[in-house]
Structures are given as C-alpha cells and as structure tokens.
N, CA and C atoms as a LAMMPS dump frame, in Angstrom:
ITEM: TIMESTEP
0
ITEM: NUMBER OF ATOMS
267
ITEM: BOX BOUNDS ff ff ff
-5.0000000000000000e+02 5.0000000000000000e+02
-5.0000000000000000e+02 5.0000000000000000e+02
-5.0000000000000000e+02 5.0000000000000000e+02
ITEM: ATOMS id mol type element x y z
1 1 1 N 127.887 139.881 -196.835
2 1 2 C 128.801 140.777 -197.41
3 1 3 C 128.813 141.15 -198.723
4 2 1 N 129.19 139.901 -199.213
5 2 2 C 129.166 139.893 -200.756
6 2 3 C 128.402 140.554 -201.658
7 3 1 N 127.159 140.044 -201.311
8 3 2 C 125.948 140.854 -201.673
9 3 3 C 125.811 142.191 -201.599
10 4 1 N 126.245 142.745 -200.337
11 4 2 C 126.223 144.063 -200.234
12 4 3 C 126.973 144.975 -200.976
13 5 1 N 128.325 144.231 -201.46
14 5 2 C 129.189 145.016 -201.909
15 5 3 C 128.794 145.145 -203.737
16 6 1 N 127.982 143.823 -203.888
17 6 2 C 127.442 143.79 -205.264
18 6 3 C 126.414 144.916 -205.491
19 7 1 N 125.296 144.889 -204.628
20 7 2 C 124.443 146.186 -204.011
21 7 3 C 125.2 147.837 -204.436
22 8 1 N 126.067 147.578 -203.544
23 8 2 C 126.817 148.886 -203.838
24 8 3 C 127.379 149.526 -204.821
25 9 1 N 127.974 148.567 -205.607
26 9 2 C 128.836 148.605 -206.746
27 9 3 C 127.446 148.931 -208.07
28 10 1 N 126.672 147.934 -208.156
29 10 2 C 125.668 148.35 -208.867
30 10 3 C 124.968 149.591 -208.995
31 11 1 N 124.663 150.138 -207.316
32 11 2 C 124.205 151.471 -207.49
33 11 3 C 125.119 152.323 -208.097
34 12 1 N 126.223 152.442 -207.54
35 12 2 C 127.243 153.306 -208.002
36 12 3 C 127.195 153.65 -209.499
37 13 1 N 127.309 152.372 -210.24
38 13 2 C 127.353 152.466 -211.574
39 13 3 C 126.26 152.852 -211.903
40 14 1 N 125.014 152.676 -211.721
41 14 2 C 123.717 153.204 -212.42
42 14 3 C 123.869 154.744 -211.998
43 15 1 N 124.115 155.162 -210.773
44 15 2 C 124.167 156.424 -210.641
45 15 3 C 125.075 157.292 -211.336
46 16 1 N 126.439 156.711 -211.591
47 16 2 C 127.472 157.363 -212.376
48 16 3 C 126.905 157.471 -213.772
49 17 1 N 126.193 156.206 -214.203
50 17 2 C 125.924 156.346 -215.792
51 17 3 C 124.698 157.573 -215.843
52 18 1 N 123.702 157.566 -214.654
53 18 2 C 122.616 158.537 -214.948
54 18 3 C 123.285 159.971 -214.924
55 19 1 N 124.343 160.149 -214.176
56 19 2 C 125.05 161.47 -214.175
57 19 3 C 125.96 161.947 -215.449
58 20 1 N 126.566 160.903 -215.806
59 20 2 C 127.427 161.106 -216.832
60 20 3 C 126.425 161.229 -218.191
61 21 1 N 125.387 160.58 -217.943
62 21 2 C 124.361 160.872 -219.59
63 21 3 C 123.753 162.346 -219.295
64 22 1 N 123.142 162.615 -217.939
65 22 2 C 122.795 164.155 -217.712
66 22 3 C 123.893 165.19 -218.413
67 23 1 N 125.399 164.738 -217.989
68 23 2 C 126.435 165.715 -218.112
69 23 3 C 126.17 165.919 -219.675
70 24 1 N 126.367 164.82 -220.48
71 24 2 C 126.335 164.339 -222.056
72 24 3 C 125.222 165.485 -222.629
73 25 1 N 124.14 165.266 -221.946
74 25 2 C 123.111 165.824 -222.564
75 25 3 C 123.6 167.582 -222.585
76 26 1 N 123.842 167.936 -221.372
77 26 2 C 124.059 169.392 -221.241
78 26 3 C 125.156 169.886 -221.958
79 27 1 N 126.36 168.908 -222.235
80 27 2 C 127.327 169.426 -223.248
81 27 3 C 126.723 169.608 -224.885
82 28 1 N 125.627 168.79 -225.14
83 28 2 C 125.368 168.902 -226.472
84 28 3 C 124.467 169.954 -226.569
85 29 1 N 123.595 170.403 -225.377
86 29 2 C 122.686 171.653 -225.403
87 29 3 C 124.042 172.963 -225.394
88 30 1 N 125.086 172.561 -225.122
89 30 2 C 126.163 173.75 -224.694
90 30 3 C 126.786 174.028 -226.179
91 31 1 N 127.016 172.737 -226.823
92 31 2 C 127.607 172.805 -228.201
93 31 3 C 126.711 173.444 -229.264
94 32 1 N 125.294 173.017 -229.039
95 32 2 C 124.238 173.654 -229.84
96 32 3 C 124.245 175.573 -229.611
97 33 1 N 124.347 175.752 -228.435
98 33 2 C 124.17 177.21 -227.993
99 33 3 C 125.727 177.843 -228.745
100 34 1 N 126.693 177.166 -228.647
101 34 2 C 127.819 177.772 -229.244
102 34 3 C 127.861 177.708 -230.697
103 35 1 N 127.101 177.07 -231.283
104 35 2 C 126.979 176.807 -232.877
105 35 3 C 126.192 177.942 -233.074
106 36 1 N 125.197 178.327 -232.546
107 36 2 C 124.256 179.607 -232.789
108 36 3 C 124.909 180.573 -232.537
109 37 1 N 125.497 180.924 -231.357
110 37 2 C 126.468 182.193 -231.036
111 37 3 C 127.675 182.31 -232.071
112 38 1 N 128.412 181.167 -232.487
113 38 2 C 129.205 181.322 -233.835
114 38 3 C 128.62 181.899 -234.903
115 39 1 N 127.312 181.302 -235.389
116 39 2 C 126.379 181.594 -236.267
117 39 3 C 126.357 183.181 -236.427
118 40 1 N 126.088 183.848 -235.372
119 40 2 C 125.451 185.356 -234.904
120 40 3 C 126.904 186.082 -235.084
121 41 1 N 128.067 185.48 -234.601
122 41 2 C 129.304 186.254 -234.821
123 41 3 C 129.725 186.673 -236.199
124 42 1 N 129.404 185.344 -236.898
125 42 2 C 129.795 185.276 -238.423
126 42 3 C 128.768 186.464 -239.286
127 43 1 N 127.438 186.404 -238.859
128 43 2 C 126.855 187.215 -239.363
129 43 3 C 127.275 188.668 -238.918
130 44 1 N 127.659 188.763 -238.07
131 44 2 C 127.77 190.428 -237.594
132 44 3 C 128.902 190.757 -238.346
133 45 1 N 130.202 189.839 -238.465
134 45 2 C 131.573 190.1 -238.912
135 45 3 C 131.142 190.271 -240.516
136 46 1 N 130.08 189.398 -241.377
137 46 2 C 130.107 189.724 -242.499
138 46 3 C 129.32 191.13 -242.764
139 47 1 N 128.456 191.424 -242.169
140 47 2 C 127.978 192.798 -242.171
141 47 3 C 128.924 193.94 -241.744
142 48 1 N 130.04 193.983 -240.985
143 48 2 C 130.966 194.781 -240.835
144 48 3 C 131.511 195.087 -242
145 49 1 N 132.307 193.885 -242.418
146 49 2 C 132.752 193.837 -243.912
147 49 3 C 132.238 194.335 -244.687
148 50 1 N 130.995 193.868 -245.212
149 50 2 C 130.173 194.632 -246.486
150 50 3 C 130.176 196.328 -245.809
151 51 1 N 129.655 196.548 -244.593
152 51 2 C 130.001 198.095 -244.59
153 51 3 C 131.382 198.708 -244.904
154 52 1 N 132.44 198.053 -243.947
155 52 2 C 133.623 198.913 -244.437
156 52 3 C 133.875 198.681 -245.898
157 53 1 N 133.646 197.685 -246.864
158 53 2 C 133.768 197.623 -248.245
159 53 3 C 132.954 198.631 -248.933
160 54 1 N 131.67 198.856 -248.078
161 54 2 C 131.131 199.9 -248.769
162 54 3 C 131.785 201.339 -248.746
163 55 1 N 132.11 201.514 -247.644
164 55 2 C 132.756 202.715 -247.137
165 55 3 C 134.126 203.019 -247.776
166 56 1 N 134.72 201.76 -248.227
167 56 2 C 135.978 202.329 -248.945
168 56 3 C 135.897 202.73 -250.493
169 57 1 N 134.472 202.335 -251.157
170 57 2 C 134.246 202.302 -251.996
171 57 3 C 133.825 203.489 -252.281
172 58 1 N 132.788 204.111 -251.415
173 58 2 C 132.234 205.775 -251.049
174 58 3 C 133.613 206.247 -251.073
175 59 1 N 134.737 206.277 -250.52
176 59 2 C 135.555 207.01 -249.933
177 59 3 C 136.424 207.079 -251.308
178 60 1 N 136.876 206.126 -252.262
179 60 2 C 137.501 205.779 -253.264
180 60 3 C 136.92 206.823 -254.394
181 61 1 N 135.335 206.943 -254.606
182 61 2 C 134.561 207.627 -255.346
183 61 3 C 134.561 209.344 -254.864
184 62 1 N 134.456 209.349 -253.733
185 62 2 C 134.621 210.867 -253.536
186 62 3 C 136.283 211.296 -253.588
187 63 1 N 137.165 210.319 -253.459
188 63 2 C 138.62 210.857 -253.906
189 63 3 C 138.584 211.085 -255.303
190 64 1 N 138.112 209.966 -256.051
191 64 2 C 138.168 210.417 -257.888
192 64 3 C 137.073 211.731 -257.878
193 65 1 N 136.218 211.936 -257.219
194 65 2 C 135.493 213.3 -257.532
195 65 3 C 136.128 214.692 -257.331
196 66 1 N 137.231 214.46 -256.221
197 66 2 C 138.25 215.272 -255.791
198 66 3 C 138.98 215.597 -256.991
199 67 1 N 139.579 214.585 -257.263
200 67 2 C 140.519 214.528 -258.404
201 67 3 C 140.192 214.955 -259.629
202 68 1 N 139.066 214.787 -259.767
203 68 2 C 138.17 215.418 -260.963
204 68 3 C 138.039 216.891 -261.263
205 69 1 N 137.366 217.353 -259.923
206 69 2 C 137.486 218.795 -259.52
207 69 3 C 138.894 219.362 -260.015
208 70 1 N 139.706 218.809 -259.442
209 70 2 C 141.162 219.391 -259.143
210 70 3 C 141.65 219.657 -260.925
211 71 1 N 141.249 218.438 -261.59
212 71 2 C 141.576 218.445 -262.825
213 71 3 C 140.947 219.604 -263.901
214 72 1 N 139.779 219.78 -263.464
215 72 2 C 138.686 220.497 -264.045
216 72 3 C 139.312 221.816 -263.851
217 73 1 N 139.564 222.448 -262.292
218 73 2 C 140.056 223.523 -262.187
219 73 3 C 141.289 223.989 -262.662
220 74 1 N 142.304 223.094 -263.013
221 74 2 C 143.573 223.298 -263.439
222 74 3 C 143.58 223.455 -264.902
223 75 1 N 142.463 223.038 -265.59
224 75 2 C 142.133 223.118 -267.044
225 75 3 C 141.644 224.499 -267.2
226 76 1 N 140.941 224.956 -266.19
227 76 2 C 140.277 226.298 -266.231
228 76 3 C 141.336 227.562 -265.975
229 77 1 N 142.306 227.341 -265
230 77 2 C 143.375 227.766 -264.826
231 77 3 C 144.325 228.073 -266.263
232 78 1 N 144.442 227.122 -266.833
233 78 2 C 145.124 227.004 -268.102
234 78 3 C 144.561 227.876 -268.953
235 79 1 N 143.494 227.78 -268.939
236 79 2 C 142.294 228.885 -270.111
237 79 3 C 142.615 229.989 -269.804
238 80 1 N 142.538 230.508 -268.424
239 80 2 C 142.397 231.57 -267.971
240 80 3 C 143.877 232.351 -268.275
241 81 1 N 144.873 231.718 -268.129
242 81 2 C 145.932 232.257 -268.231
243 81 3 C 146.406 232.389 -269.873
244 82 1 N 146.041 231.44 -270.716
245 82 2 C 146.084 231.758 -272.265
246 82 3 C 145.277 232.989 -272.448
247 83 1 N 143.841 233.251 -271.578
248 83 2 C 142.964 234.334 -272.053
249 83 3 C 143.967 235.788 -271.502
250 84 1 N 144.736 235.829 -270.558
251 84 2 C 145.617 236.849 -270.258
252 84 3 C 146.573 236.9 -271.265
253 85 1 N 147.262 236.107 -271.528
254 85 2 C 148.199 236.164 -272.513
255 85 3 C 147.795 236.937 -273.755
256 86 1 N 146.593 236.492 -274.37
257 86 2 C 146.285 237.134 -275.442
258 86 3 C 145.954 238.567 -275.424
259 87 1 N 145.332 238.71 -274.136
260 87 2 C 144.846 240.168 -273.53
261 87 3 C 146.094 241.006 -273.803
262 88 1 N 147.095 240.68 -273.287
263 88 2 C 148.202 241.247 -272.664
264 88 3 C 149.001 241.538 -274.009
265 89 1 N 148.947 240.775 -275.383
266 89 2 C 149.378 241.054 -276.191
267 89 3 C 148.906 242.172 -277.173
C-alpha cells in the first residue's frame, strides 16, 4: 500500500509539473503578445497626437491669415475714409 501511494504522489507531482510548465509557457506567449499590442497602441496614439498637433498648427496659421486679412481690410477702409474726406472738402 505504501508503494502505491508513493507512485500516485510521484505521478501527480509529475503531471502537475508538466501542466504548470505549459501554463507558464502560455503566460509567456500571452505577455509577449500583450507587449506587441501595447507597442501598436502606442504607435497609433503617437500618430494621432502628431495629426492633432499638425491640425492645431494649421488652424492657428489659418486664424493668423484671417486676422491679417481683417487688418488689411481695416487699413484699406481707413484709407478709403481718408480719401472720401479729402474729396468732400
């Protein structure tokens, strides 16, 4: 009876060791895939940040252009008023 118990315990330990080793290998593969996925997500976030940064700069530039046009129109309006004043005198 004593030998049978030792054989069962040895077999159980061997089977558990094999199963836990396979689970460990699967966890390693899972963590490697997770790392690749996180790298891809990081790349996507960087691309999105670059795009939004470029869009922001473009909108700032467009706003500055519009502001320049407004200033130019106000200067032209000033000269037009001055010309009308001189013509009325």
